[in-house]
C-alpha positions as YAML, in Angstrom:
chain: A
units: angstrom
residues:
- id: 1
  name: MET
  ca: [18.90, 40.20, -8.53]
- id: 2
  name: LEU
  ca: [15.44, 41.32, -9.51]
- id: 3
  name: GLY
  ca: [14.16, 42.49, -12.85]
- id: 4
  name: GLY
  ca: [11.74, 41.91, -15.65]
- id: 5
  name: SER
  ca: [12.03, 39.30, -18.36]
- id: 6
  name: ARG
  ca: [15.03, 39.87, -20.61]
- id: 7
  name: SER
  ca: [16.21, 42.76, -18.44]
- id: 8
  name: GLY
  ca: [19.79, 41.48, -18.17]
- id: 9
  name: LYS
  ca: [19.52, 40.22, -14.60]
- id: 10
  name: SER
  ca: [21.12, 36.81, -15.25]
- id: 11
  name: ALA
  ca: [24.07, 38.33, -17.09]
- id: 12
  name: HIS
  ca: [24.59, 40.83, -14.26]
- id: 13
  name: ALA
  ca: [24.37, 38.07, -11.65]
- id: 14
  name: GLU
  ca: [27.02, 36.14, -13.57]
- id: 15
  name: SER
  ca: [29.24, 39.23, -13.74]
- id: 16
  name: LEU
  ca: [29.12, 39.54, -9.94]
- id: 17
  name: LEU
  ca: [30.84, 36.16, -9.76]
- id: 18
  name: GLU
  ca: [33.31, 36.79, -12.57]
- id: 19
  name: GLY
  ca: [36.73, 35.32, -11.93]
- id: 20
  name: ARG
  ca: [35.49, 32.77, -9.40]
- id: 21
  name: ASP
  ca: [36.04, 29.14, -10.29]
- id: 22
  name: ASP
  ca: [34.18, 27.64, -7.32]
- id: 23
  name: VAL
  ca: [30.65, 28.56, -8.45]
- id: 24
  name: THR
  ca: [27.82, 26.05, -8.44]
- id: 25
  name: TYR
  ca: [25.06, 27.16, -10.78]
- id: 26
  name: LEU
  ca: [21.70, 25.95, -9.51]
- id: 27
  name: ALA
  ca: [19.44, 25.73, -12.56]
- id: 28
  name: THR
  ca: [15.91, 25.50, -11.20]
- id: 29
  name: SER
  ca: [13.84, 25.05, -14.34]
- id: 30
  name: ASP
  ca: [12.61, 21.95, -16.07]
- id: 31
  name: PRO
  ca: [14.55, 21.12, -19.25]
- id: 32
  name: ARG
  ca: [11.37, 20.85, -21.41]
- id: 33
  name: PRO
  ca: [12.96, 18.87, -24.28]
- id: 34
  name: ASP
  ca: [9.87, 19.33, -26.49]
- id: 35
  name: ASP
  ca: [10.09, 23.14, -26.31]
- id: 36
  name: ALA
  ca: [12.74, 24.32, -28.80]
- id: 37
  name: GLU
  ca: [12.55, 27.96, -27.73]
- id: 38
  name: TRP
  ca: [13.08, 27.03, -24.05]
- id: 39
  name: GLN
  ca: [16.03, 24.83, -25.03]
- id: 40
  name: GLU
  ca: [17.57, 27.80, -26.88]
- id: 41
  name: ARG
  ca: [17.33, 29.88, -23.70]
- id: 42
  name: ILE
  ca: [19.00, 27.14, -21.65]
- id: 43
  name: THR
  ca: [21.73, 26.75, -24.28]
- id: 44
  name: ALA
  ca: [22.40, 30.51, -24.26]
- id: 45
  name: HIS
  ca: [22.70, 30.53, -20.45]
- id: 46
  name: ARG
  ca: [25.05, 27.54, -20.50]
- id: 47
  name: ALA
  ca: [27.24, 29.15, -23.16]
- id: 48
  name: ARG
  ca: [27.79, 32.25, -20.98]
- id: 49
  name: ARG
  ca: [28.98, 30.25, -17.98]
- id: 50
  name: PRO
  ca: [32.67, 29.60, -17.41]
- id: 51
  name: ALA
  ca: [33.64, 25.97, -17.98]
- id: 52
  name: SER
  ca: [34.95, 25.81, -14.40]
- id: 53
  name: TRP
  ca: [31.48, 26.33, -12.93]
- id: 54
  name: THR
  ca: [29.48, 23.29, -11.84]
- id: 55
  name: THR
  ca: [25.84, 23.09, -12.87]
- id: 56
  name: LYS
  ca: [23.16, 21.34, -10.81]
- id: 57
  name: GLU
  ca: [19.61, 21.12, -12.05]
- id: 58
  name: THR
  ca: [17.54, 21.06, -8.88]
- id: 59
  name: THR
  ca: [14.73, 22.69, -6.96]
- id: 60
  name: ASN
  ca: [15.91, 21.35, -3.60]
- id: 61
  name: PRO
  ca: [16.49, 24.24, -1.17]
- id: 62
  name: GLY
  ca: [18.79, 21.94, 0.79]
- id: 63
  name: GLU
  ca: [21.45, 22.54, -1.87]
- id: 64
  name: LEU
  ca: [22.00, 25.99, -0.37]
- id: 65
  name: VAL
  ca: [23.01, 24.77, 3.08]
- id: 66
  name: LEU
  ca: [26.41, 23.66, 1.86]
- id: 67
  name: PRO
  ca: [29.36, 26.05, 1.89]
- id: 68
  name: GLY
  ca: [30.58, 27.49, -1.39]
- id: 69
  name: THR
  ca: [29.42, 29.97, -3.97]
- id: 70
  name: TYR
  ca: [26.07, 29.57, -5.71]
- id: 71
  name: LEU
  ca: [24.21, 31.29, -8.50]
- id: 72
  name: VAL
  ca: [20.50, 30.42, -8.33]
- id: 73
  name: ASP
  ca: [18.80, 31.01, -11.66]
- id: 74
  name: SER
  ca: [16.05, 31.43, -10.96]
- id: 75
  name: VAL
  ca: [13.87, 31.90, -7.92]
- id: 76
  name: THR
  ca: [11.00, 32.41, -10.36]
- id: 77
  name: THR
  ca: [11.20, 28.89, -11.76]
- id: 78
  name: TRP
  ca: [11.90, 27.57, -8.26]
- id: 79
  name: VAL
  ca: [8.63, 29.07, -7.03]
- id: 80
  name: THR
  ca: [6.83, 27.60, -10.05]
- id: 81
  name: ALA
  ca: [8.23, 24.16, -9.19]
- id: 82
  name: MET
  ca: [7.15, 24.55, -5.54]
- id: 83
  name: MET
  ca: [3.67, 25.55, -6.64]
- id: 84
  name: ASP
  ca: [3.46, 22.57, -9.01]
- id: 85
  name: ALA
  ca: [4.71, 20.13, -6.37]
- id: 86
  name: SER
  ca: [2.31, 21.43, -3.71]
- id: 87
  name: GLY
  ca: [-0.73, 21.07, -5.98]
- id: 88
  name: VAL
  ca: [-1.70, 24.67, -5.28]
- id: 89
  name: TRP
  ca: [-3.06, 25.20, -8.80]
- id: 90
  name: ASP
  ca: [-6.01, 22.97, -7.94]
- id: 91
  name: GLY
  ca: [-6.75, 24.99, -4.82]
- id: 92
  name: GLY
  ca: [-7.59, 23.94, -1.32]
- id: 93
  name: GLN
  ca: [-6.17, 24.74, 2.07]
- id: 94
  name: ARG
  ca: [-3.99, 21.62, 2.23]
- id: 95
  name: ALA
  ca: [-2.22, 22.62, -0.98]
- id: 96
  name: ALA
  ca: [-1.78, 26.17, 0.30]
- id: 97
  name: ASP
  ca: [-0.29, 24.79, 3.53]
- id: 98
  name: ARG
  ca: [2.12, 22.57, 1.53]
- id: 99
  name: LEU
  ca: [3.20, 25.57, -0.52]
- id: 100
  name: SER
  ca: [3.71, 27.64, 2.61]
- id: 101
  name: ARG
  ca: [5.95, 24.90, 4.08]
- id: 102
  name: ARG
  ca: [7.98, 24.70, 0.85]
- id: 103
  name: VAL
  ca: [8.45, 28.48, 0.79]
- id: 104
  name: ASP
  ca: [9.51, 28.40, 4.45]
- id: 105
  name: GLU
  ca: [12.06, 25.65, 3.63]
- id: 106
  name: LEU
  ca: [13.53, 27.80, 0.87]
- id: 107
  name: LEU
  ca: [13.73, 30.86, 3.13]
- id: 108
  name: GLU
  ca: [15.24, 28.85, 5.98]
- id: 109
  name: ALA
  ca: [17.93, 27.48, 3.66]
- id: 110
  name: TRP
  ca: [18.56, 31.02, 2.36]
- id: 111
  name: VAL
  ca: [18.93, 32.50, 5.85]
- id: 112
  name: MET
  ca: [20.99, 29.65, 7.31]
- id: 113
  name: THR
  ca: [23.42, 29.04, 4.47]
- id: 114
  name: PRO
  ca: [27.12, 29.63, 5.02]
- id: 115
  name: ALA
  ca: [27.43, 30.01, 1.24]
- id: 116
  name: HIS
  ca: [27.82, 33.11, -0.87]
- id: 117
  name: VAL
  ca: [24.60, 33.10, -2.93]
- id: 118
  name: VAL
  ca: [23.57, 35.26, -5.85]
- id: 119
  name: ALA
  ca: [19.94, 34.65, -6.79]
- id: 120
  name: VAL
  ca: [18.01, 35.80, -9.84]
- id: 121
  name: SER
  ca: [14.25, 36.41, -9.75]
- id: 122
  name: ASP
  ca: [11.67, 38.07, -11.93]
- id: 123
  name: GLU
  ca: [9.79, 41.06, -10.60]
- id: 124
  name: VAL
  ca: [6.39, 40.22, -12.02]
- id: 125
  name: GLY
  ca: [4.31, 42.69, -10.01]
- id: 126
  name: LEU
  ca: [5.10, 45.68, -12.21]
- id: 127
  name: GLY
  ca: [2.80, 44.78, -15.07]
- id: 128
  name: VAL
  ca: [-0.90, 44.33, -15.52]
- id: 129
  name: VAL
  ca: [-2.96, 42.40, -12.99]
- id: 130
  name: PRO
  ca: [-3.20, 38.83, -14.29]
- id: 131
  name: GLU
  ca: [-6.62, 37.90, -15.62]
- id: 132
  name: THR
  ca: [-6.68, 34.44, -14.06]
- id: 133
  name: ALA
  ca: [-6.74, 33.38, -10.42]
- id: 134
  name: SER
  ca: [-3.71, 31.14, -11.03]
- id: 135
  name: GLY
  ca: [-1.81, 34.07, -12.56]
- id: 136
  name: ARG
  ca: [-2.59, 36.27, -9.57]
- id: 137
  name: LEU
  ca: [-1.61, 33.46, -7.18]
- id: 138
  name: PHE
  ca: [1.74, 33.08, -8.94]
- id: 139
  name: ARG
  ca: [2.38, 36.85, -8.96]
- id: 140
  name: ASP
  ca: [1.47, 37.17, -5.29]
- id: 141
  name: THR
  ca: [3.51, 34.13, -4.22]
- id: 142
  name: LEU
  ca: [6.61, 35.22, -6.12]
- id: 143
  name: GLY
  ca: [6.24, 38.78, -4.82]
- id: 144
  name: SER
  ca: [6.08, 37.49, -1.25]
- id: 145
  name: VAL
  ca: [9.11, 35.22, -1.75]
- id: 146
  name: ASN
  ca: [11.08, 38.08, -3.35]
- id: 147
  name: GLN
  ca: [10.26, 40.36, -0.40]
- id: 148
  name: ARG
  ca: [11.28, 37.74, 2.14]
- id: 149
  name: LEU
  ca: [14.56, 36.96, 0.36]
- id: 150
  name: ALA
  ca: [15.40, 40.65, -0.11]
- id: 151
  name: ALA
  ca: [14.72, 41.40, 3.56]
- id: 152
  name: THR
  ca: [17.57, 39.11, 4.59]
- id: 153
  name: ALA
  ca: [19.97, 39.67, 1.67]
- id: 154
  name: ASP
  ca: [23.20, 41.63, 2.03]
- id: 155
  name: GLU
  ca: [22.65, 43.23, -1.36]
- id: 156
  name: VAL
  ca: [19.61, 43.62, -3.59]
- id: 157
  name: TRP
  ca: [19.89, 44.65, -7.24]
- id: 158
  name: PHE
  ca: [17.21, 45.63, -9.72]
- id: 159
  name: VAL
  ca: [18.02, 45.38, -13.41]
- id: 160
  name: VAL
  ca: [16.03, 47.26, -16.01]
- id: 161
  name: ALA
  ca: [16.99, 47.60, -19.68]
- id: 162
  name: GLY
  ca: [20.36, 46.03, -18.88]
- id: 163
  name: LEU
  ca: [21.15, 48.67, -16.28]
- id: 164
  name: PRO
  ca: [21.75, 47.31, -12.78]
- id: 165
  name: GLN
  ca: [20.67, 49.49, -9.87]
- id: 166
  name: ARG
  ca: [21.68, 48.59, -6.33]
- id: 167
  name: LEU
  ca: [18.69, 48.87, -4.00]
- id: 168
  name: ARG
  ca: [20.41, 47.72, -0.84]
...
C-alpha cells in the first residue's frame, strides 16, 4: 500500500483485512511520549483497529517469518528505524553497509514469510527534491525499499486522495 501522507493508505490497508480476527498489527514507529501530535496519530490508528487484532510495536523483520496475517504500518518508519540503528546519518561506508544488511534482512523476511502481509509505505519521491543530503538519502532508501517490496508482492496499491488504485 503506497501513497502520500494522509492519503488514506492505512485505512485502506485495514479495510483489506476487514472481518479477520487473526491480524497482528506491526507498529514500527517509536511512541515519542513527548510529542502530543504524534501520540494523537497513534491513538487514532489504535481506535480504528478491531479489538481482536494483536498489536506489536517492533522493527524486527523476523516478526514476519511466522505464519499468520500481518499489517505492517509502516515501512516508512521501519526504514527510518533501520537508518537510525545503522548510524547512516553520520555517513561512512560501514554505516552504509550496515543499512544495506538491514534492508536485505527486511526483504528476505518479506520474501520468505508464509504469512499474509499487508504493508503500508509512503511514496516520498513524488515531491520536491529534499534540500539536505540526509533527506535525499532517506527518500532514495525508502524508494529502493518500496521498489524491492513491490517487485515481489502479489498486489500493489497506490492511494491518493483516499482513492485506492490497484497497480498490480
